N, CA, C and O atoms as a GROMACS GRO file, in nm:
protein
  504
    1MET      N    1  -6.174   5.407   4.110
    1MET     CA    2  -6.262   5.322   4.183
    1MET      C    3  -6.202   5.297   4.323
    1MET      O    4  -6.084   5.266   4.338
    2THR      N    5  -6.294   5.314   4.429
    2THR     CA    6  -6.246   5.294   4.556
    2THR      C    7  -6.242   5.153   4.589
    2THR      O    8  -6.291   5.071   4.512
    3TYR      N    9  -6.180   5.115   4.708
    3TYR     CA   10  -6.174   4.981   4.756
    3TYR      C   11  -6.307   4.924   4.779
    3TYR      O   12  -6.332   4.808   4.746
    4ALA      N   13  -6.399   5.005   4.839
    4ALA     CA   14  -6.532   4.952   4.869
    4ALA      C   15  -6.603   4.919   4.737
    4ALA      O   16  -6.668   4.816   4.727
    5GLN      N   17  -6.591   5.004   4.638
    5GLN     CA   18  -6.653   4.978   4.513
    5GLN      C   19  -6.596   4.856   4.442
    5GLN      O   20  -6.670   4.779   4.380
    6ALA      N   21  -6.469   4.839   4.450
    6ALA     CA   22  -6.408   4.720   4.388
    6ALA      C   23  -6.451   4.593   4.466
    6ALA      O   24  -6.475   4.489   4.405
    7ALA      N   25  -6.461   4.600   4.595
    7ALA     CA   26  -6.505   4.485   4.667
    7ALA      C   27  -6.649   4.455   4.637
    7ALA      O   28  -6.682   4.337   4.620
    8ALA      N   29  -6.738   4.551   4.629
    8ALA     CA   30  -6.878   4.527   4.592
    8ALA      C   31  -6.887   4.471   4.455
    8ALA      O   32  -6.967   4.379   4.434
    9THR      N   33  -6.809   4.522   4.356
    9THR     CA   34  -6.809   4.468   4.218
    9THR      C   35  -6.765   4.310   4.219
    9THR      O   36  -6.824   4.224   4.154
   10TYR      N   37  -6.662   4.287   4.296
   10TYR     CA   38  -6.612   4.151   4.304
   10TYR      C   39  -6.721   4.061   4.366
   10TYR      O   40  -6.742   3.950   4.318
   11GLN      N   41  -6.791   4.109   4.474
   11GLN     CA   42  -6.891   4.022   4.538
   11GLN      C   43  -7.000   4.005   4.445
   11GLN      O   44  -7.049   3.892   4.433
   12ARG      N   45  -7.048   4.109   4.373
   12ARG     CA   46  -7.158   4.096   4.275
   12ARG      C   47  -7.124   3.997   4.172
   12ARG      O   48  -7.206   3.911   4.139
   13ASN      N   49  -7.000   4.005   4.114
   13ASN     CA   50  -6.958   3.915   4.005
   13ASN      C   51  -6.953   3.768   4.059
   13ASN      O   52  -6.994   3.675   3.988
   14SER      N   53  -6.905   3.748   4.181
   14SER     CA   54  -6.896   3.612   4.232
   14SER      C   55  -7.031   3.553   4.254
   14SER      O   56  -7.047   3.432   4.243
   15ILE      N   57  -7.130   3.636   4.285
   15ILE     CA   58  -7.265   3.585   4.303
   15ILE      C   59  -7.321   3.556   4.159
   15ILE      O   60  -7.379   3.449   4.140
   16LEU      N   61  -7.307   3.639   4.067
   16LEU     CA   62  -7.368   3.628   3.929
   16LEU      C   63  -7.302   3.506   3.861
   16LEU      O   64  -7.368   3.443   3.778
   17THR      N   65  -7.186   3.471   3.890
   17THR     CA   66  -7.121   3.352   3.820
   17THR      C   67  -7.110   3.226   3.902
   17THR      O   68  -7.043   3.130   3.862
   18ALA      N   69  -7.175   3.226   4.018
   18ALA     CA   70  -7.164   3.105   4.101
   18ALA      C   71  -7.269   2.999   4.056
   18ALA      O   72  -7.378   3.031   4.009
   19SER      N   73  -7.229   2.874   4.076
   19SER     CA   74  -7.324   2.765   4.048
   19SER      C   75  -7.430   2.762   4.153
   19SER      O   76  -7.412   2.820   4.260
   20PRO      N   77  -7.542   2.695   4.126
   20PRO     CA   78  -7.651   2.690   4.227
   20PRO      C   79  -7.600   2.632   4.365
   20PRO      O   80  -7.638   2.682   4.471
   21GLY      N   81  -7.519   2.531   4.360
   21GLY     CA   82  -7.467   2.480   4.491
   21GLY      C   83  -7.382   2.574   4.561
   21GLY      O   84  -7.388   2.583   4.684
   22LYS      N   85  -7.297   2.651   4.488
   22LYS     CA   86  -7.217   2.759   4.549
   22LYS      C   87  -7.305   2.867   4.612
   22LYS      O   88  -7.279   2.919   4.720
   23LEU      N   89  -7.408   2.897   4.539
   23LEU     CA   90  -7.505   3.006   4.594
   23LEU      C   91  -7.563   2.966   4.724
   23LEU      O   92  -7.570   3.045   4.818
   24VAL      N   93  -7.608   2.834   4.730
   24VAL     CA   94  -7.658   2.784   4.859
   24VAL      C   95  -7.561   2.798   4.971
   24VAL      O   96  -7.595   2.839   5.082
   25LYS      N   97  -7.430   2.762   4.938
   25LYS     CA   98  -7.324   2.772   5.039
   25LYS      C   99  -7.316   2.925   5.078
   25LYS      O  100  -7.310   2.957   5.197
   26MET      N  101  -7.314   3.014   4.983
   26MET     CA  102  -7.304   3.159   5.009
   26MET      C  103  -7.423   3.204   5.104
   26MET      O  104  -7.405   3.285   5.195
   27LEU      N  105  -7.537   3.150   5.078
   27LEU     CA  106  -7.655   3.185   5.160
   27LEU      C  107  -7.638   3.130   5.306
   27LEU      O  108  -7.670   3.197   5.404
   28TYR      N  109  -7.591   3.016   5.314
   28TYR     CA  110  -7.566   2.953   5.451
   28TYR      C  111  -7.455   3.040   5.522
   28TYR      O  112  -7.465   3.066   5.642
   29ASP      N  113  -7.352   3.082   5.449
   29ASP     CA  114  -7.258   3.167   5.515
   29ASP      C  115  -7.312   3.299   5.560
   29ASP      O  116  -7.275   3.348   5.667
   30GLY      N  117  -7.398   3.358   5.481
   30GLY     CA  118  -7.464   3.486   5.519
   30GLY      C  119  -7.558   3.468   5.638
   30GLY      O  120  -7.562   3.552   5.728
   31ALA      N  121  -7.631   3.364   5.638
   31ALA     CA  122  -7.726   3.334   5.749
   31ALA      C  123  -7.641   3.312   5.876
   31ALA      O  124  -7.672   3.368   5.982
   32ILE      N  125  -7.539   3.233   5.868
   32ILE     CA  126  -7.457   3.207   5.992
   32ILE      C  127  -7.393   3.334   6.039
   32ILE      O  128  -7.392   3.359   6.160
   33LYS      N  129  -7.341   3.415   5.954
   33LYS     CA  130  -7.278   3.541   5.989
   33LYS      C  131  -7.379   3.634   6.068
   33LYS      O  132  -7.348   3.691   6.173
   34ASN      N  133  -7.500   3.642   6.009
   34ASN     CA  134  -7.601   3.727   6.076
   34ASN      C  135  -7.648   3.666   6.203
   34ASN      O  136  -7.672   3.737   6.300
   35LEU      N  137  -7.661   3.534   6.207
   35LEU     CA  138  -7.706   3.462   6.334
   35LEU      C  139  -7.602   3.490   6.442
   35LEU      O  140  -7.637   3.519   6.556
   36GLU      N  141  -7.475   3.482   6.406
   36GLU     CA  142  -7.369   3.500   6.509
   36GLU      C  143  -7.375   3.647   6.562
   36GLU      O  144  -7.363   3.670   6.683
   37LYS      N  145  -7.392   3.744   6.470
   37LYS     CA  146  -7.408   3.881   6.517
   37LYS      C  147  -7.521   3.898   6.615
   37LYS      O  148  -7.505   3.958   6.721
   38SER      N  149  -7.639   3.844   6.580
   38SER     CA  150  -7.757   3.859   6.661
   38SER      C  151  -7.743   3.786   6.792
   38SER      O  152  -7.786   3.836   6.896
   39ARG      N  153  -7.683   3.669   6.790
   39ARG     CA  154  -7.658   3.588   6.907
   39ARG      C  155  -7.574   3.668   7.012
   39ARG      O  156  -7.606   3.677   7.131
   40ILE      N  157  -7.467   3.723   6.957
   40ILE     CA  158  -7.375   3.798   7.048
   40ILE      C  159  -7.450   3.923   7.099
   40ILE      O  160  -7.436   3.958   7.216
   41GLY      N  161  -7.529   3.992   7.011
   41GLY     CA  162  -7.601   4.108   7.057
   41GLY      C  163  -7.707   4.073   7.165
   41GLY      O  164  -7.729   4.148   7.260
   42LEU      N  165  -7.772   3.956   7.148
   42LEU     CA  166  -7.877   3.918   7.240
   42LEU      C  167  -7.818   3.873   7.379
   42LEU      O  168  -7.891   3.872   7.478
   43THR      N  169  -7.690   3.836   7.384
   43THR     CA  170  -7.637   3.796   7.512
   43THR      C  171  -7.596   3.912   7.597
   43THR      O  172  -7.573   3.894   7.716
   44ASP      N  173  -7.585   4.030   7.542
   44ASP     CA  174  -7.543   4.149   7.616
   44ASP      C  175  -7.670   4.240   7.645
   44ASP      O  176  -7.735   4.289   7.552
   45THR      N  177  -7.699   4.259   7.765
   45THR     CA  178  -7.820   4.338   7.800
   45THR      C  179  -7.816   4.483   7.736
   45THR      O  180  -7.921   4.542   7.711
   46LYS      N  181  -7.704   4.534   7.714
   46LYS     CA  182  -7.686   4.669   7.654
   46LYS      C  183  -7.728   4.671   7.506
   46LYS      O  184  -7.770   4.774   7.454
   47THR      N  185  -7.715   4.556   7.442
   47THR     CA  186  -7.743   4.561   7.293
   47THR      C  187  -7.869   4.473   7.258
   47THR      O  188  -7.907   4.465   7.142
   48THR      N  189  -7.930   4.410   7.359
   48THR     CA  190  -8.045   4.323   7.332
   48THR      C  191  -8.152   4.391   7.239
   48THR      O  192  -8.204   4.323   7.150
   49ARG      N  193  -8.183   4.509   7.255
   49ARG     CA  194  -8.286   4.575   7.183
   49ARG      C  195  -8.232   4.672   7.074
   49ARG      O  196  -8.302   4.762   7.027
   50SER      N  197  -8.107   4.650   7.039
   50SER     CA  198  -8.044   4.749   6.946
   50SER      C  199  -8.091   4.719   6.807
   50SER      O  200  -8.122   4.604   6.775
   51PRO      N  201  -8.097   4.826   6.718
   51PRO     CA  202  -8.135   4.808   6.580
   51PRO      C  203  -8.055   4.707   6.508
   51PRO      O  204  -8.108   4.636   6.423
   52GLU      N  205  -7.918   4.698   6.542
   52GLU     CA  206  -7.824   4.612   6.475
   52GLU      C  207  -7.868   4.464   6.500
   52GLU      O  208  -7.859   4.381   6.409
   53VAL      N  209  -7.912   4.434   6.617
   53VAL     CA  210  -7.961   4.294   6.650
   53VAL      C  211  -8.085   4.265   6.561
   53VAL      O  212  -8.096   4.160   6.498
   54GLY      N  213  -8.179   4.364   6.560
   54GLY     CA  214  -8.299   4.348   6.479
   54GLY      C  215  -8.269   4.325   6.328
   54GLY      O  216  -8.331   4.242   6.262
   55GLN      N  217  -8.171   4.402   6.277
   55GLN     CA  218  -8.132   4.388   6.139
   55GLN      C  219  -8.065   4.256   6.112
   55GLN      O  220  -8.090   4.195   6.008
   56SER      N  221  -7.978   4.210   6.203
   56SER     CA  222  -7.912   4.075   6.179
   56SER      C  223  -8.018   3.966   6.182
   56SER      O  224  -8.017   3.880   6.095
   57LEU      N  225  -8.111   3.966   6.278
   57LEU     CA  226  -8.218   3.872   6.279
   57LEU      C  227  -8.295   3.874   6.154
   57LEU      O  228  -8.319   3.769   6.095
   58SER      N  229  -8.336   3.992   6.110
   58SER     CA  230  -8.414   4.008   5.993
   58SER      C  231  -8.347   3.952   5.868
   58SER      O  232  -8.411   3.885   5.787
   59ARG      N  233  -8.216   3.980   5.854
   59ARG     CA  234  -8.138   3.935   5.738
   59ARG      C  235  -8.135   3.783   5.743
   59ARG      O  236  -8.159   3.718   5.642
   60ALA      N  237  -8.107   3.725   5.859
   60ALA     CA  238  -8.105   3.581   5.870
   60ALA      C  239  -8.232   3.519   5.836
   60ALA      O  240  -8.234   3.417   5.768
   61MET      N  241  -8.348   3.577   5.881
   61MET     CA  242  -8.478   3.521   5.852
   61MET      C  243  -8.508   3.538   5.705
   61MET      O  244  -8.575   3.452   5.648
   62GLY      N  245  -8.463   3.644   5.640
   62GLY     CA  246  -8.480   3.667   5.500
   62GLY      C  247  -8.408   3.557   5.422
   62GLY      O  248  -8.465   3.500   5.328
   63ILE      N  249  -8.285   3.526   5.460
   63ILE     CA  250  -8.203   3.425   5.392
   63ILE      C  251  -8.268   3.290   5.412
   63ILE      O  252  -8.274   3.214   5.315
   64LEU      N  253  -8.316   3.255   5.528
   64LEU     CA  254  -8.387   3.129   5.551
   64LEU      C  255  -8.512   3.116   5.468
   64LEU      O  256  -8.540   3.011   5.411
   65GLY      N  257  -8.588   3.226   5.460
   65GLY     CA  258  -8.707   3.230   5.378
   65GLY      C  259  -8.673   3.203   5.228
   65GLY      O  260  -8.744   3.134   5.155
   66GLU      N  261  -8.561   3.263   5.191
   66GLU     CA  262  -8.518   3.245   5.049
   66GLU      C  263  -8.478   3.100   5.024
   66GLU      O  264  -8.514   3.042   4.920
   67LEU      N  265  -8.406   3.041   5.117
   67LEU     CA  266  -8.364   2.895   5.104
   67LEU      C  267  -8.489   2.814   5.099
   67LEU      O  268  -8.501   2.725   5.014
   68ARG      N  269  -8.585   2.841   5.190
   68ARG     CA  270  -8.710   2.760   5.193
   68ARG      C  271  -8.789   2.772   5.066
   68ARG      O  272  -8.837   2.673   5.012
   69ALA      N  273  -8.802   2.894   5.018
   69ALA     CA  274  -8.879   2.921   4.887
   69ALA      C  275  -8.814   2.859   4.768
   69ALA      O  276  -8.881   2.827   4.670
   70SER      N  277  -8.681   2.841   4.775
   70SER     CA  278  -8.615   2.781   4.654
   70SER      C  279  -8.615   2.633   4.656
   70SER      O  280  -8.562   2.574   4.562
   71LEU      N  281  -8.669   2.565   4.754
   71LEU     CA  282  -8.678   2.419   4.751
   71LEU      C  283  -8.765   2.369   4.639
   71LEU      O  284  -8.873   2.423   4.611
   72ASP      N  285  -8.718   2.269   4.577
   72ASP     CA  286  -8.791   2.206   4.461
   72ASP      C  287  -8.850   2.075   4.518
   72ASP      O  288  -8.782   1.972   4.518
   73HIS      N  289  -8.968   2.078   4.564
   73HIS     CA  290  -9.034   1.963   4.625
   73HIS      C  291  -9.053   1.849   4.539
   73HIS      O  292  -9.041   1.734   4.580
   74ALA      N  293  -9.085   1.881   4.405
   74ALA     CA  294  -9.104   1.778   4.308
   74ALA      C  295  -8.976   1.693   4.281
   74ALA      O  296  -8.981   1.570   4.279
   75ALA      N  297  -8.867   1.759   4.261
   75ALA     CA  298  -8.740   1.694   4.231
   75ALA      C  299  -8.672   1.643   4.366
   75ALA      O  300  -8.606   1.539   4.369
   76GLY      N  301  -8.694   1.723   4.476
   76GLY     CA  302  -8.614   1.694   4.597
   76GLY      C  303  -8.679   1.586   4.687
   76GLY      O  304  -8.614   1.532   4.777
   77GLY      N  305  -8.807   1.558   4.663
   77GLY     CA  306  -8.874   1.456   4.738
   77GLY      C  307  -8.862   1.467   4.892
   77GLY      O  308  -8.890   1.572   4.950
   78GLU      N  309  -8.819   1.357   4.958
   78GLU     CA  310  -8.805   1.354   5.106
   78GLU      C  311  -8.697   1.457   5.158
   78GLU      O  312  -8.713   1.520   5.263
   79ILE      N  313  -8.593   1.468   5.082
   79ILE     CA  314  -8.485   1.560   5.127
   79ILE      C  315  -8.539   1.707   5.130
   79ILE      O  316  -8.511   1.779   5.225
   80ALA      N  317  -8.615   1.749   5.026
   80ALA     CA  318  -8.674   1.878   5.028
   80ALA      C  319  -8.769   1.895   5.140
   80ALA      O  320  -8.773   2.002   5.202
   81LYS      N  321  -8.850   1.791   5.169
   81LYS     CA  322  -8.941   1.792   5.283
   81LYS      C  323  -8.866   1.816   5.411
   81LYS      O  324  -8.903   1.902   5.492
   82ASP      N  325  -8.762   1.741   5.430
   82ASP     CA  326  -8.679   1.752   5.554
   82ASP      C  327  -8.616   1.893   5.572
   82ASP      O  328  -8.617   1.952   5.681
   83LEU      N  329  -8.561   1.943   5.459
   83LEU     CA  330  -8.500   2.075   5.462
   83LEU      C  331  -8.607   2.176   5.495
   83LEU      O  332  -8.583   2.265   5.577
   84ASP      N  333  -8.723   2.166   5.436
   84ASP     CA  334  -8.834   2.250   5.464
   84ASP      C  335  -8.873   2.258   5.614
   84ASP      O  336  -8.899   2.366   5.666
   85ARG      N  337  -8.875   2.140   5.682
   85ARG     CA  338  -8.902   2.137   5.819
   85ARG      C  339  -8.790   2.200   5.901
   85ARG      O  340  -8.815   2.270   5.998
   86LEU      N  341  -8.669   2.174   5.861
   86LEU     CA  342  -8.552   2.239   5.930
   86LEU      C  343  -8.552   2.388   5.918
   86LEU      O  344  -8.521   2.460   6.013
   87TYR      N  345  -8.588   2.436   5.796
   87TYR     CA  346  -8.593   2.586   5.777
   87TYR      C  347  -8.711   2.643   5.861
   87TYR      O  348  -8.696   2.748   5.923
   88GLU      N  349  -8.829   2.573   5.862
   88GLU     CA  350  -8.941   2.620   5.936
   88GLU      C  351  -8.910   2.625   6.084
   88GLU      O  352  -8.946   2.721   6.153
   89TYR      N  353  -8.845   2.522   6.133
   89TYR     CA  354  -8.806   2.515   6.275
   89TYR      C  355  -8.714   2.633   6.309
   89TYR      O  356  -8.732   2.697   6.412
   90SER      N  357  -8.614   2.662   6.222
   90SER     CA  358  -8.516   2.763   6.245
   90SER      C  359  -8.585   2.902   6.245
   90SER      O  360  -8.556   2.987   6.329
   91LEU      N  361  -8.678   2.921   6.147
   91LEU     CA  362  -8.749   3.050   6.141
   91LEU      C  363  -8.837   3.062   6.266
   91LEU      O  364  -8.847   3.173   6.319
   92ASP      N  365  -8.899   2.959   6.315
   92ASP     CA  366  -8.979   2.967   6.430
   92ASP      C  367  -8.889   3.007   6.554
   92ASP      O  368  -8.928   3.091   6.636
   93GLN      N  369  -8.771   2.944   6.563
   93GLN     CA  370  -8.678   2.967   6.666
   93GLN      C  371  -8.637   3.121   6.662
   93GLN      O  372  -8.632   3.185   6.767
   94LEU      N  373  -8.610   3.175   6.548
   94LEU     CA  374  -8.572   3.313   6.534
   94LEU      C  375  -8.685   3.408   6.568
   94LEU      O  376  -8.662   3.516   6.622
   95SER      N  377  -8.809   3.368   6.536
   95SER     CA  378  -8.919   3.453   6.574
   95SER      C  379  -8.932   3.457   6.724
   95SER      O  380  -8.960   3.563   6.781
   96GLN      N  381  -8.911   3.344   6.792
   96GLN     CA  382  -8.924   3.333   6.935
   96GLN      C  383  -8.800   3.427   6.994
   96GLN      O  384  -8.821   3.503   7.088
   97ALA      N  385  -8.680   3.416   6.939
   97ALA     CA  386  -8.574   3.491   6.991
   97ALA      C  387  -8.600   3.641   6.971
   97ALA      O  388  -8.562   3.720   7.057
   98ASN      N  389  -8.660   3.681   6.864
   98ASN     CA  390  -8.688   3.820   6.836
   98ASN      C  391  -8.791   3.872   6.932
   98ASN      O  392  -8.779   3.984   6.981
   99LEU      N  393  -8.896   3.789   6.963
   99LEU     CA  394  -9.004   3.819   7.050
   99LEU      C  395  -8.954   3.834   7.201
   99LEU      O  396  -8.980   3.932   7.271
  100MET      N  397  -8.880   3.728   7.239
  100MET     CA  398  -8.832   3.724   7.382
  100MET      C  399  -8.703   3.800   7.406
  100MET      O  400  -8.668   3.827   7.520
  101ARG      N  401  -8.632   3.834   7.297
  101ARG     CA  402  -8.506   3.899   7.304
  101ARG      C  403  -8.404   3.818   7.386
  101ARG      O  404  -8.329   3.872   7.467
  102THR      N  405  -8.403   3.688   7.361
  102THR     CA  406  -8.305   3.592   7.422
  102THR      C  407  -8.234   3.520   7.316
  102THR      O  408  -8.293   3.497   7.210
  103PRO      N  409  -8.100   3.478   7.338
  103PRO     CA  410  -8.026   3.414   7.238
  103PRO      C  411  -8.050   3.259   7.212
  103PRO      O  412  -7.988   3.199   7.124
  104THR      N  413  -8.143   3.199   7.293
  104THR     CA  414  -8.163   3.058   7.289
  104THR      C  415  -8.205   3.017   7.148
  104THR      O  416  -8.142   2.928   7.090
  105GLY      N  417  -8.310   3.078   7.090
  105GLY     CA  418  -8.360   3.043   6.956
  105GLY      C  419  -8.254   3.055   6.846
  105GLY      O  420  -8.244   2.974   6.754
  106VAL      N  421  -8.176   3.165   6.863
  106VAL     CA  422  -8.069   3.190   6.765
  106VAL      C  423  -7.966   3.079   6.766
  106VAL      O  424  -7.922   3.029   6.662
  107THR      N  425  -7.930   3.043   6.892
  107THR     CA  426  -7.839   2.927   6.910
  107THR      C  427  -7.890   2.810   6.846
  107THR      O  428  -7.814   2.744   6.775
  108ASN      N  429  -8.018   2.774   6.863
  108ASN     CA  430  -8.074   2.656   6.798
  108ASN      C  431  -8.067   2.668   6.649
  108ASN      O  432  -8.027   2.573   6.581
  109ALA      N  433  -8.105   2.784   6.596
  109ALA     CA  434  -8.104   2.805   6.449
  109ALA      C  435  -7.958   2.795   6.401
  109ALA      O  436  -7.933   2.734   6.297
  110LEU      N  437  -7.863   2.850   6.471
  110LEU     CA  438  -7.723   2.840   6.435
  110LEU      C  439  -7.676   2.695   6.417
  110LEU      O  440  -7.607   2.659   6.321
  111GLN      N  441  -7.718   2.612   6.515
  111GLN     CA  442  -7.683   2.474   6.516
  111GLN      C  443  -7.732   2.405   6.393
  111GLN      O  444  -7.659   2.326   6.334
  112VAL      N  445  -7.857   2.432   6.351
  112VAL     CA  446  -7.909   2.370   6.228
  112VAL      C  447  -7.839   2.422   6.104
  112VAL      O  448  -7.807   2.343   6.015
  113MET      N  449  -7.814   2.555   6.096
  113MET     CA  450  -7.748   2.612   5.972
  113MET      C  451  -7.609   2.559   5.962
  113MET      O  452  -7.567   2.526   5.851
  114ARG      N  453  -7.532   2.548   6.074
  114ARG     CA  454  -7.394   2.504   6.070
  114ARG      C  455  -7.392   2.358   6.023
  114ARG      O  456  -7.304   2.321   5.946
  115THR      N  457  -7.486   2.276   6.068
  115THR     CA  458  -7.492   2.135   6.031
  115THR      C  459  -7.522   2.125   5.884
  115THR      O  460  -7.462   2.042   5.815
  116LEU      N  461  -7.613   2.205   5.834
  116LEU     CA  462  -7.651   2.201   5.692
  116LEU      C  463  -7.532   2.251   5.608
  116LEU      O  464  -7.502   2.192   5.504
  117LYS      N  465  -7.465   2.357   5.649
  117LYS     CA  466  -7.354   2.411   5.574
  117LYS      C  467  -7.237   2.299   5.568
  117LYS      O  468  -7.171   2.279   5.466
  118GLU      N  469  -7.220   2.234   5.680
  118GLU     CA  470  -7.119   2.129   5.678
  118GLU      C  471  -7.147   2.021   5.575
  118GLU      O  472  -7.055   1.968   5.514
  119GLY      N  473  -7.276   1.988   5.556
  119GLY     CA  474  -7.314   1.892   5.451
  119GLY      C  475  -7.287   1.950   5.317
  119GLY      O  476  -7.231   1.881   5.232
  120TRP      N  477  -7.324   2.074   5.293
  120TRP     CA  478  -7.298   2.131   5.162
  120TRP      C  479  -7.146   2.139   5.135
  120TRP      O  480  -7.102   2.113   5.023
  121ASP      N  481  -7.067   2.176   5.237
  121ASP     CA  482  -6.922   2.182   5.223
  121ASP      C  483  -6.861   2.047   5.180
  121ASP      O  484  -6.761   2.040   5.110
  122GLY      N  485  -6.930   1.939   5.228
  122GLY     CA  486  -6.884   1.811   5.189
  122GLY      C  487  -6.917   1.771   5.042
  122GLY      O  488  -6.851   1.688   4.978
  123ILE      N  489  -7.024   1.836   4.996
  123ILE     CA  490  -7.075   1.804   4.861
  123ILE      C  491  -7.004   1.890   4.756
  123ILE      O  492  -6.957   1.841   4.653
  124ILE      N  493  -6.997   2.028   4.788
  124ILE     CA  494  -6.949   2.127   4.692
  124ILE      C  495  -6.810   2.182   4.742
  124ILE      O  496  -6.798   2.236   4.852
  125ALA      N  497  -6.714   2.168   4.660
  125ALA     CA  498  -6.581   2.220   4.690
  125ALA      C  499  -6.583   2.369   4.661
  125ALA      O  500  -6.658   2.413   4.573
  126ASN      N  501  -6.505   2.448   4.730
  126ASN     CA  502  -6.489   2.592   4.702
  126ASN      C  503  -6.440   2.607   4.566
  126ASN      O  504  -6.419   2.719   4.519
   0.00000   0.00000   0.00000
């Protein structure tokens, strides 16, 4: 087994055995990582239109869509409603960033995601 295969197996197992709260934290981590990549790519005119920037934006949007779709509005009440609005705002910002090819929307979405992750970090220990 190669190192890459072992790492992939470890990552798959950590996802399959994670609690729902830990999964949310992992999704936030993934979104933040992809948002950072796209923000950096959008600040450099040489990489603004690169496929890597598009992929990073797409992955971040996919994660945000997943987080939004997983909200339980019946059980979550007002908190679920507030999270839904934050996810919708972030997705809108990312759509604008993708359209305009500027980092502003990504920076705004990053701020939201980092704040939410900080909250989850306070609730769920590693």
